[in-house]
C-alpha positions as CSV (number, residue, x, y, z in Angstrom):
1,M,-3.8,-10.3,12.7
2,V,-4.5,-9.5,9.1
3,N,-2.5,-11.1,6.3
4,V,-1.1,-8.9,3.5
5,T,0.8,-10.2,0.5
6,Y,3.3,-7.9,-1.1
7,V,4.3,-8.6,-4.7
8,L,7.7,-7.1,-5.0
9,S,9.0,-5.4,-8.2
10,D,10.9,-8.6,-9.1
11,G,7.7,-10.6,-9.0
12,S,8.5,-12.4,-5.7
13,H,5.8,-12.5,-3.0
14,R,6.1,-11.8,0.8
15,S,3.1,-12.5,3.0
16,V,3.1,-10.7,6.3
17,D,0.7,-10.7,9.3
18,G,-0.1,-7.1,10.3
19,Q,-2.0,-5.8,13.3
20,I,-5.5,-4.4,13.1
21,G,-5.2,-0.6,13.1
22,Q,-1.7,-0.6,11.4
23,S,-1.4,0.7,7.9
24,V,-0.2,-1.4,5.0
25,M,2.8,0.9,4.8
26,E,3.6,0.4,8.5
27,T,3.3,-3.3,8.2
28,A,5.7,-3.3,5.2
29,I,8.3,-1.2,7.0
30,G,8.1,-3.4,10.1
31,A,8.7,-6.5,7.9
32,D,11.5,-4.9,5.9
33,I,9.6,-5.1,2.6
34,Y,11.9,-3.6,0.0
35,G,10.2,-1.0,-2.1
36,I,8.1,0.9,0.4
37,T,9.9,3.7,2.1
38,G,7.2,5.9,3.6
39,E,9.4,9.0,3.8
40,C,6.7,11.2,5.3
41,G,5.8,8.6,8.0
42,G,2.2,8.2,6.7
43,N,1.2,11.8,6.7
44,V,0.2,11.9,3.0
45,M,3.1,14.2,2.2
46,C,4.9,12.0,-0.3
47,A,4.1,9.1,-2.6
48,T,6.9,6.7,-1.5
49,C,4.4,4.1,-0.4
50,H,2.5,3.8,-3.7
51,V,1.1,0.4,-4.3
52,H,-1.3,-1.3,-6.8
53,V,-4.1,-3.1,-5.1
54,Q,-4.9,-6.5,-6.7
55,N,-8.6,-6.9,-7.4
56,A,-9.2,-3.3,-6.2
57,A,-12.7,-3.3,-7.7
58,D,-13.6,-6.3,-5.6
59,T,-11.9,-5.1,-2.4
60,V,-13.6,-2.9,0.2
61,L,-11.1,-0.1,0.6
62,P,-11.3,3.1,2.6
63,T,-12.5,6.0,0.5
64,M,-9.7,8.0,-1.1
65,Q,-9.4,11.4,0.4
66,P,-8.4,14.5,-1.7
67,E,-4.9,14.6,-0.2
68,E,-4.2,11.0,-1.3
69,E,-5.6,11.8,-4.7
70,E,-3.3,14.8,-5.0
71,M,-0.2,12.8,-3.9
72,L,-1.0,10.0,-6.4
73,Q,-0.4,12.6,-9.1
74,C,3.2,12.7,-7.9
75,T,4.2,9.1,-8.2
76,T,7.4,8.1,-9.9
77,S,5.9,5.0,-11.4
78,P,2.8,5.5,-13.5
79,R,-0.5,5.7,-11.6
80,S,-3.3,3.3,-12.5
81,N,-6.9,2.7,-11.5
82,D,-5.7,0.4,-8.7
83,S,-3.1,2.8,-7.3
84,R,-3.3,3.7,-3.6
85,L,-1.0,5.1,-1.0
86,S,-0.4,2.2,1.4
87,C,-0.2,4.6,4.4
88,Q,-3.9,5.3,3.8
89,L,-4.9,1.6,3.9
90,V,-5.5,0.8,7.5
91,L,-5.8,-2.9,8.3
92,D,-9.1,-4.4,9.6
93,E,-10.7,-7.8,9.2
94,T,-12.1,-6.9,5.8
95,L,-8.6,-6.5,4.4
96,N,-7.4,-10.0,5.5
97,G,-5.8,-11.5,2.4
98,L,-5.1,-8.2,0.7
99,V,-2.6,-8.4,-2.1
100,V,-0.6,-5.3,-3.2
101,R,1.9,-4.9,-6.0
102,L,4.8,-2.6,-5.5
103,P,5.8,-0.4,-8.5
104,Q,9.2,-0.7,-10.2
105,E,10.3,2.5,-8.4
106,Q,9.0,4.9,-5.8
């Protein structure tokens, strides 16, 4: 199991244990985290799983692919340097303790 903390748009925190191989989006949906909808089911066809990765510069994240980069141009909330699509963040041991902030709107 890998622990992920979601900082909701109201500032509250929810910590969830996700399974290795599951995405941060799938983990959120499975735990009924309000604010991540994942309308495309993780196929990089929408931006409804946009998150801001806390300490992104210090976290080993998968390399952003061009499709994700393109979808991040379509986010409802402003994109920042720590923006990622949570469907593209697949859990492994290196992401244990990951903290992501959800934007005000998707």
